[in-house]
Backbone as JSON Lines, residues from 0, in Angstrom:
{"i":0,"aa":"X","n":[63.59,120.79,104.51],"ca":[64.18,120.45,105.8],"c":[64.07,121.64,106.73]}
{"i":1,"aa":"X","n":[63.96,121.35,108.0],"ca":[63.84,122.41,108.99],"c":[65.22,122.91,109.41]}
{"i":2,"aa":"X","n":[65.26,123.79,110.4],"ca":[66.48,124.46,110.82],"c":[67.51,123.56,111.47]}
{"i":3,"aa":"X","n":[68.55,124.2,111.96],"ca":[69.69,123.53,112.57],"c":[69.3,123.02,113.95]}
{"i":4,"aa":"X","n":[69.62,121.76,114.22],"ca":[69.38,121.15,115.52],"c":[70.65,121.12,116.35]}
{"i":5,"aa":"X","n":[71.78,120.94,115.68],"ca":[73.05,120.82,116.38],"c":[74.15,121.39,115.5]}
{"i":6,"aa":"X","n":[75.07,122.12,116.13],"ca":[76.22,122.64,115.39],"c":[77.44,122.53,116.28]}
{"i":7,"aa":"X","n":[78.51,121.96,115.75],"ca":[79.79,121.84,116.43],"c":[80.83,122.52,115.54]}
{"i":8,"aa":"X","n":[81.77,123.24,116.14],"ca":[82.76,123.94,115.33],"c":[84.07,124.03,116.08]}
{"i":9,"aa":"X","n":[85.17,123.91,115.33],"ca":[86.49,124.05,115.93],"c":[87.45,124.57,114.87]}
{"i":10,"aa":"X","n":[88.35,125.47,115.27],"ca":[89.37,126.02,114.37],"c":[90.74,125.73,114.94]}
{"i":11,"aa":"X","n":[91.7,125.59,114.05],"ca":[93.09,125.39,114.46],"c":[93.99,126.02,113.41]}
{"i":12,"aa":"X","n":[95.14,126.51,113.85],"ca":[96.14,127.05,112.95],"c":[97.18,125.98,112.68]}
{"i":13,"aa":"X","n":[97.6,125.89,111.43],"ca":[98.64,124.92,111.04],"c":[99.78,125.68,110.39]}
{"i":14,"aa":"X","n":[100.99,125.26,110.67],"ca":[102.17,125.91,110.1],"c":[102.47,125.35,108.71]}
{"i":15,"aa":"X","n":[101.54,125.61,107.8],"ca":[101.67,125.22,106.39],"c":[101.02,126.33,105.55]}
{"i":16,"aa":"X","n":[101.4,126.38,104.3],"ca":[100.79,127.37,103.41],"c":[99.34,127.01,103.13]}
{"i":17,"aa":"X","n":[98.57,127.99,102.72],"ca":[97.18,127.75,102.34],"c":[97.11,126.7,101.24]}
{"i":18,"aa":"X","n":[97.99,126.8,100.25],"ca":[97.98,125.85,99.13],"c":[98.24,124.43,99.61]}
{"i":19,"aa":"X","n":[99.22,124.27,100.54],"ca":[99.51,122.93,101.04],"c":[98.34,122.4,101.86]}
{"i":20,"aa":"X","n":[97.77,123.24,102.72],"ca":[96.63,122.81,103.55],"c":[95.48,122.34,102.66]}
{"i":21,"aa":"X","n":[95.2,123.1,101.62],"ca":[94.09,122.75,100.71],"c":[94.38,121.42,100.01]}
{"i":22,"aa":"X","n":[95.56,121.31,99.45],"ca":[95.92,120.09,98.71],"c":[95.88,118.87,99.64]}
{"i":23,"aa":"X","n":[96.4,119.02,100.83],"ca":[96.44,117.91,101.79],"c":[95.03,117.49,102.2]}
{"i":24,"aa":"X","n":[94.18,118.44,102.53],"ca":[92.85,118.1,103.05],"c":[91.9,117.6,101.97]}
{"i":25,"aa":"X","n":[92.14,117.97,100.73],"ca":[91.27,117.49,99.65],"c":[91.83,116.24,98.99]}
{"i":26,"aa":"X","n":[92.89,115.68,99.55],"ca":[93.43,114.39,99.1],"c":[92.91,113.33,100.09]}
{"i":27,"aa":"X","n":[91.93,112.59,99.64],"ca":[91.28,111.63,100.54],"c":[92.25,110.57,101.09]}
{"i":28,"aa":"X","n":[93.36,110.36,100.42],"ca":[94.36,109.41,100.91],"c":[94.96,109.87,102.25]}
{"i":29,"aa":"X","n":[94.86,111.15,102.58],"ca":[95.39,111.66,103.84],"c":[94.37,111.62,104.97]}
{"i":30,"aa":"X","n":[93.14,111.23,104.68],"ca":[92.1,111.18,105.71],"c":[92.37,109.98,106.61]}
{"i":31,"aa":"X","n":[92.83,110.25,107.81],"ca":[93.29,109.22,108.74],"c":[92.44,109.28,110.0]}
{"i":32,"aa":"X","n":[91.41,108.45,110.07],"ca":[90.51,108.45,111.22],"c":[90.08,107.01,111.53]}
{"i":33,"aa":"X","n":[91.05,106.16,111.96],"ca":[90.71,104.77,112.23],"c":[89.6,104.63,113.25]}
{"i":34,"aa":"X","n":[88.75,103.66,113.12],"ca":[88.81,102.58,112.15],"c":[88.12,102.9,110.82]}
{"i":35,"aa":"X","n":[87.67,104.14,110.65],"ca":[86.97,104.5,109.41],"c":[87.92,104.45,108.21]}
{"i":36,"aa":"X","n":[87.36,104.03,107.08],"ca":[88.06,104.09,105.79],"c":[87.17,104.91,104.86]}
{"i":37,"aa":"X","n":[87.81,105.69,104.0],"ca":[87.07,106.6,103.13],"c":[87.35,106.28,101.67]}
{"i":38,"aa":"X","n":[86.31,106.33,100.87],"ca":[86.42,106.07,99.43],"c":[85.76,107.23,98.7]}
{"i":39,"aa":"X","n":[86.44,107.76,97.71],"ca":[85.87,108.8,96.86],"c":[85.89,108.26,95.44]}
{"i":40,"aa":"X","n":[84.72,108.24,94.81],"ca":[84.58,107.61,93.5],"c":[85.08,108.47,92.35]}
{"i":41,"aa":"X","n":[85.36,109.72,92.59],"ca":[85.75,110.66,91.54],"c":[86.78,111.62,92.11]}
{"i":42,"aa":"X","n":[87.28,112.55,91.29],"ca":[88.14,113.6,91.85],"c":[87.37,114.43,92.86]}
{"i":43,"aa":"X","n":[88.08,115.19,93.67],"ca":[87.48,116.0,94.72],"c":[86.86,117.25,94.1]}
{"i":44,"aa":"X","n":[85.64,117.09,93.6],"ca":[84.91,118.18,92.95],"c":[83.45,118.16,93.42]}
{"i":45,"aa":"X","n":[82.77,119.28,93.21],"ca":[81.35,119.34,93.55],"c":[80.6,118.23,92.83]}
{"i":46,"aa":"X","n":[79.79,117.5,93.58],"ca":[79.01,116.4,93.02],"c":[79.65,115.04,93.19]}
{"i":47,"aa":"X","n":[80.92,114.99,93.56],"ca":[81.59,113.69,93.75],"c":[80.93,112.94,94.9]}
{"i":48,"aa":"X","n":[80.87,111.62,94.75],"ca":[80.23,110.75,95.74],"c":[81.29,109.99,96.53]}
{"i":49,"aa":"X","n":[81.07,109.89,97.83],"ca":[82.01,109.18,98.68],"c":[81.3,108.22,99.62]}
{"i":50,"aa":"X","n":[82.11,107.37,100.25],"ca":[81.6,106.37,101.18],"c":[82.56,106.29,102.37]}
{"i":51,"aa":"X","n":[81.97,106.18,103.55],"ca":[82.75,105.92,104.76],"c":[82.41,104.5,105.21]}
{"i":52,"aa":"X","n":[83.45,103.71,105.44],"ca":[83.29,102.32,105.88],"c":[83.79,102.2,107.31]}
{"i":53,"aa":"X","n":[82.93,101.65,108.16],"ca":[83.26,101.38,109.56],"c":[83.01,99.9,109.82]}
{"i":54,"aa":"X","n":[83.84,99.27,110.66],"ca":[83.65,97.85,110.93],"c":[82.25,97.55,111.46]}
{"i":55,"aa":"X","n":[81.65,96.53,110.91],"ca":[80.35,96.0,111.36],"c":[79.22,97.03,111.34]}
{"i":56,"aa":"X","n":[79.32,98.01,110.44],"ca":[78.25,98.99,110.27],"c":[77.95,99.14,108.79]}
{"i":57,"aa":"X","n":[76.72,99.54,108.45],"ca":[76.43,99.78,107.03],"c":[77.26,100.95,106.51]}
{"i":58,"aa":"X","n":[77.57,100.9,105.24],"ca":[78.33,101.99,104.6],"c":[77.56,103.29,104.72]}
{"i":59,"aa":"X","n":[78.29,104.37,104.94],"ca":[77.71,105.71,105.01],"c":[78.05,106.43,103.71]}
{"i":60,"aa":"X","n":[77.05,106.91,103.01],"ca":[77.26,107.56,101.72],"c":[77.13,109.07,101.89]}
{"i":61,"aa":"X","n":[77.98,109.8,101.18],"ca":[78.01,111.25,101.27],"c":[78.41,111.82,99.92]}
{"i":62,"aa":"X","n":[78.27,113.13,99.81],"ca":[78.66,113.79,98.56],"c":[79.3,115.13,98.86]}
{"i":63,"aa":"X","n":[80.16,115.53,97.97],"ca":[80.77,116.85,98.06],"c":[79.79,117.82,97.41]}
{"i":64,"aa":"X","n":[79.28,118.73,98.18],"ca":[78.2,119.61,97.7],"c":[78.7,120.95,97.22]}
{"i":65,"aa":"X","n":[79.84,121.4,97.69],"ca":[80.35,122.69,97.26],"c":[81.86,122.68,97.42]}
{"i":66,"aa":"X","n":[82.54,123.21,96.42],"ca":[84.0,123.34,96.48],"c":[84.37,124.72,95.96]}
{"i":67,"aa":"X","n":[85.07,125.46,96.8],"ca":[85.66,126.75,96.39],"c":[87.15,126.63,96.68]}
{"i":68,"aa":"X","n":[87.95,126.29,95.64],"ca":[89.37,126.02,95.85],"c":[90.07,127.08,96.7]}
{"i":69,"aa":"X","n":[90.89,126.59,97.61],"ca":[91.69,127.37,98.54],"c":[90.85,128.15,99.54]}
{"i":70,"aa":"X","n":[89.53,127.89,99.57],"ca":[88.65,128.63,100.48],"c":[87.8,127.7,101.35]}
{"i":71,"aa":"X","n":[87.03,126.8,100.73],"ca":[86.14,125.94,101.52],"c":[85.59,124.79,100.69]}
{"i":72,"aa":"X","n":[85.14,123.78,101.42],"ca":[84.35,122.7,100.8],"c":[83.32,122.23,101.81]}
{"i":73,"aa":"X","n":[82.23,121.63,101.28],"ca":[81.15,121.12,102.12],"c":[80.83,119.7,101.7]}
{"i":74,"aa":"X","n":[80.79,118.81,102.68],"ca":[80.39,117.43,102.47],"c":[79.04,117.24,103.18]}
{"i":75,"aa":"X","n":[78.1,116.62,102.47],"ca":[76.77,116.39,103.05],"c":[76.46,114.9,103.06]}
{"i":76,"aa":"X","n":[75.95,114.46,104.21],"ca":[75.57,113.07,104.38],"c":[74.08,113.02,104.72]}
{"i":77,"aa":"X","n":[73.26,112.45,103.82],"ca":[71.85,112.36,104.12],"c":[71.57,111.28,105.16]}
{"i":78,"aa":"X","n":[70.69,111.62,106.07],"ca":[70.2,110.69,107.08],"c":[68.69,110.6,106.87]}
{"i":79,"aa":"X","n":[68.03,109.76,107.62],"ca":[66.57,109.64,107.47],"c":[65.89,110.96,107.87]}
{"i":80,"aa":"X","n":[65.41,111.71,106.87],"ca":[64.76,113.01,107.04],"c":[65.62,114.0,107.83]}
{"i":81,"aa":"X","n":[66.94,113.9,107.63],"ca":[67.89,114.81,108.27],"c":[69.12,114.9,107.37]}
{"i":82,"aa":"X","n":[69.98,115.86,107.68],"ca":[71.18,116.07,106.89],"c":[72.33,116.42,107.82]}
{"i":83,"aa":"X","n":[73.46,115.74,107.63],"ca":[74.67,116.02,108.39],"c":[75.67,116.64,107.43]}
{"i":84,"aa":"X","n":[76.14,117.84,107.75],"ca":[77.06,118.57,106.88],"c":[78.39,118.8,107.59]}
{"i":85,"aa":"X","n":[79.46,118.71,106.81],"ca":[80.81,118.99,107.3],"c":[81.36,120.1,106.41]}
{"i":86,"aa":"X","n":[81.53,121.27,106.97],"ca":[82.06,122.4,106.21],"c":[83.48,122.68,106.69]}
{"i":87,"aa":"X","n":[84.4,122.73,105.74],"ca":[85.78,123.06,106.02],"c":[86.11,124.39,105.4]}
{"i":88,"aa":"X","n":[86.67,125.31,106.21],"ca":[87.1,126.61,105.71],"c":[88.6,126.75,105.93]}
{"i":89,"aa":"X","n":[89.25,127.44,104.98],"ca":[90.69,127.63,105.02],"c":[90.99,129.12,104.87]}
{"i":90,"aa":"X","n":[91.78,129.67,105.79],"ca":[92.13,131.09,105.76],"c":[93.63,131.23,105.92]}
{"i":91,"aa":"X","n":[94.28,131.9,104.96],"ca":[95.71,132.15,105.06],"c":[95.95,133.2,106.14]}
{"i":92,"aa":"X","n":[96.8,132.87,107.1],"ca":[97.19,133.83,108.13],"c":[98.51,134.48,107.76]}
{"i":93,"aa":"X","n":[99.31,133.78,106.97],"ca":[100.58,134.28,106.43],"c":[100.94,133.33,105.28]}
{"i":94,"aa":"X","n":[102.12,133.51,104.71],"ca":[102.55,132.62,103.63],"c":[102.75,131.18,104.11]}
{"i":95,"aa":"X","n":[102.99,131.03,105.42],"ca":[103.29,129.7,105.96],"c":[102.41,129.3,107.13]}
{"i":96,"aa":"X","n":[101.25,129.92,107.24],"ca":[100.35,129.58,108.34],"c":[98.91,129.7,107.86]}
{"i":97,"aa":"X","n":[98.11,128.66,108.15],"ca":[96.73,128.59,107.68],"c":[95.81,128.22,108.83]}
{"i":98,"aa":"X","n":[94.69,128.92,108.89],"ca":[93.65,128.59,109.86],"c":[92.64,127.7,109.17]}
{"i":99,"aa":"X","n":[92.36,126.54,109.8],"ca":[91.36,125.61,109.29],"c":[90.21,125.55,110.29]}
{"i":100,"aa":"X","n":[89.0,125.6,109.77],"ca":[87.82,125.51,110.61],"c":[86.92,124.4,110.07]}
{"i":101,"aa":"X","n":[86.5,123.53,110.96],"ca":[85.52,122.52,110.59],"c":[84.23,122.81,111.37]}
{"i":102,"aa":"X","n":[83.14,122.9,110.61],"ca":[81.83,123.09,111.23],"c":[80.97,121.9,110.85]}
{"i":103,"aa":"X","n":[80.4,121.24,111.86],"ca":[79.52,120.1,111.67],"c":[78.11,120.56,112.01]}
{"i":104,"aa":"X","n":[77.19,120.38,111.06],"ca":[75.83,120.86,111.25],"c":[74.85,119.72,111.01]}
{"i":105,"aa":"X","n":[73.94,119.52,111.95],"ca":[72.86,118.55,111.82],"c":[71.56,119.32,111.69]}
{"i":106,"aa":"X","n":[70.81,119.05,110.63],"ca":[69.55,119.77,110.4],"c":[68.52,118.81,109.83]}
{"i":107,"aa":"X","n":[67.3,119.3,109.74],"ca":[66.23,118.52,109.14],"c":[65.12,118.18,110.11]}
{"i":108,"aa":"X","n":[64.01,117.71,109.54],"ca":[62.81,117.4,110.32],"c":[63.05,116.35,111.39]}
{"i":109,"aa":"X","n":[63.93,115.4,111.11],"ca":[64.17,114.29,112.02],"c":[65.55,114.4,112.68]}
{"i":110,"aa":"X","n":[66.15,115.58,112.65],"ca":[67.51,115.75,113.17],"c":[67.61,115.42,114.66]}
{"i":111,"aa":"X","n":[66.58,115.72,115.42],"ca":[66.61,115.46,116.86],"c":[66.88,113.98,117.15]}
{"i":112,"aa":"X","n":[66.42,113.1,116.27],"ca":[66.64,111.66,116.46],"c":[68.12,111.29,116.37]}
{"i":113,"aa":"X","n":[68.91,112.12,115.71],"ca":[70.34,111.83,115.51],"c":[71.24,112.71,116.37]}
{"i":114,"aa":"X","n":[70.68,113.71,117.05],"ca":[71.48,114.7,117.77],"c":[72.41,114.07,118.8]}
{"i":115,"aa":"X","n":[71.91,113.17,119.62],"ca":[72.75,112.53,120.63],"c":[73.9,111.76,120.02]}
{"i":116,"aa":"X","n":[73.6,111.0,118.99],"ca":[74.63,110.2,118.32],"c":[75.69,111.09,117.68]}
{"i":117,"aa":"X","n":[75.28,112.16,117.03],"ca":[76.24,113.08,116.4],"c":[77.07,113.8,117.47]}
{"i":118,"aa":"X","n":[76.41,114.29,118.51],"ca":[77.12,114.98,119.59],"c":[78.15,114.07,120.23]}
{"i":119,"aa":"X","n":[77.75,112.82,120.55],"ca":[78.67,111.87,121.18],"c":[79.75,111.4,120.22]}
{"i":120,"aa":"X","n":[79.39,111.24,118.94],"ca":[80.34,110.73,117.96],"c":[81.39,111.74,117.52]}
{"i":121,"aa":"X","n":[81.02,113.02,117.49],"ca":[81.94,114.03,116.97],"c":[82.39,115.04,118.02]}
{"i":122,"aa":"X","n":[81.53,115.39,118.97],"ca":[81.84,116.45,119.92],"c":[83.1,116.23,120.73]}
{"i":123,"aa":"X","n":[83.22,115.12,121.47],"ca":[84.38,114.94,122.34],"c":[85.71,114.88,121.59]}
{"i":124,"aa":"X","n":[85.71,114.42,120.36],"ca":[86.96,114.25,119.64],"c":[87.26,115.32,118.61]}
{"i":125,"aa":"X","n":[86.39,116.32,118.47],"ca":[86.57,117.3,117.41],"c":[87.88,118.08,117.56]}
{"i":126,"aa":"X","n":[88.14,118.63,118.74],"ca":[89.37,119.4,118.95],"c":[90.61,118.53,118.75]}
{"i":127,"aa":"X","n":[90.63,117.35,119.37],"ca":[91.79,116.46,119.22],"c":[91.98,116.02,117.77]}
{"i":128,"aa":"X","n":[90.87,115.76,117.07],"ca":[90.95,115.36,115.68],"c":[91.54,116.46,114.8]}
{"i":129,"aa":"X","n":[91.11,117.69,115.04],"ca":[91.64,118.82,114.28],"c":[93.13,119.03,114.59]}
{"i":130,"aa":"X","n":[93.5,118.87,115.85],"ca":[94.92,118.99,116.22],"c":[95.75,117.91,115.54]}
{"i":131,"aa":"X","n":[95.2,116.69,115.49],"ca":[95.92,115.59,114.84],"c":[96.1,115.88,113.35]}
{"i":132,"aa":"X","n":[95.04,116.38,112.7],"ca":[95.13,116.72,111.28],"c":[96.2,117.78,111.05]}
{"i":133,"aa":"X","n":[96.21,118.82,111.88],"ca":[97.22,119.88,111.74],"c":[98.62,119.32,111.92]}
{"i":134,"aa":"X","n":[98.81,118.46,112.92],"ca":[100.12,117.86,113.18],"c":[100.56,116.99,112.01]}
{"i":135,"aa":"X","n":[99.67,116.15,111.51],"ca":[100.0,115.29,110.36],"c":[100.3,116.12,109.12]}
{"i":136,"aa":"X","n":[99.54,117.19,108.94],"ca":[99.73,118.08,107.79],"c":[101.1,118.76,107.87]}
{"i":137,"aa":"X","n":[101.46,119.24,109.06],"ca":[102.76,119.89,109.25],"c":[103.9,118.91,109.02]}
{"i":138,"aa":"X","n":[103.75,117.68,109.48],"ca":[104.78,116.66,109.27],"c":[104.92,116.35,107.78]}
{"i":139,"aa":"X","n":[103.8,116.26,107.07],"ca":[103.84,116.0,105.64],"c":[104.52,117.15,104.89]}
{"i":140,"aa":"X","n":[104.24,118.38,105.3],"ca":[104.86,119.55,104.67],"c":[106.37,119.54,104.93]}
{"i":141,"aa":"X","n":[106.78,119.23,106.15],"ca":[108.21,119.18,106.48],"c":[108.9,118.08,105.69]}
{"i":142,"aa":"X","n":[108.24,116.93,105.57],"ca":[108.8,115.82,104.8],"c":[108.95,116.19,103.33]}
{"i":143,"aa":"X","n":[107.93,116.87,102.8],"ca":[107.95,117.31,101.41],"c":[109.09,118.29,101.18]}
{"i":144,"aa":"X","n":[109.28,119.24,102.1],"ca":[110.35,120.22,101.97],"c":[111.71,119.54,102.06]}
{"i":145,"aa":"X","n":[111.84,118.57,102.98],"ca":[113.09,117.84,103.12],"c":[113.43,117.06,101.87]}
{"i":146,"aa":"X","n":[112.45,116.41,101.26],"ca":[112.67,115.66,100.03],"c":[113.04,116.6,98.89]}
{"i":147,"aa":"X","n":[112.43,117.77,98.84],"ca":[112.73,118.75,97.78],"c":[114.16,119.25,97.93]}
{"i":148,"aa":"X","n":[114.63,119.49,99.17],"ca":[116.02,119.95,99.39],"c":[117.01,118.87,98.95]}
{"i":149,"aa":"X","n":[116.73,117.6,99.26],"ca":[117.63,116.52,98.86],"c":[117.71,116.42,97.34]}
{"i":150,"aa":"X","n":[116.59,116.58,96.67],"ca":[116.57,116.53,95.21],"c":[117.38,117.68,94.63]}
{"i":151,"aa":"X","n":[117.27,118.87,95.2],"ca":[117.99,120.02,94.7],"c":[119.5,119.82,94.88]}
{"i":152,"aa":"X","n":[119.92,119.2,95.98],"ca":[121.35,118.96,96.2],"c":[121.92,117.98,95.2]}
{"i":153,"aa":"X","n":[121.11,117.03,94.75],"ca":[121.58,116.02,93.8],"c":[121.71,116.58,92.39]}
{"i":154,"aa":"X","n":[120.98,117.63,92.1],"ca":[120.96,118.17,90.73],"c":[122.2,118.98,90.43]}
């Protein structure tokens, strides 16, 4: 495959621990991007195969190509003579704050044929999507902490 045709990247800080951010983002049940639905056929490990389902479109198949726990993971989606990659990086800023970065890369001999679609499909919503993920993650962490406090009071 040839070089990079398109790259989109956005980072956001979330008020959650690195461990919580990692666990939340690698739990496919938390992937909330309607109308898309996501299926992972195995645990979240290198080599696992997944599918994205969108209404009235063919299923999109992808695989987890690299996993470095608490650090990063890469999802790759093959296209016709092109490759679309989603790289997520996690950096602890403190015990309770994590920086998440998503980089979307389109490469390959035929990548130019998909550049407009990828730019239009991901570019305008990347920042808002990352903000939504951080907000949902923070709410889940707060809910988890609240439930843990209630359990401790009952004991």
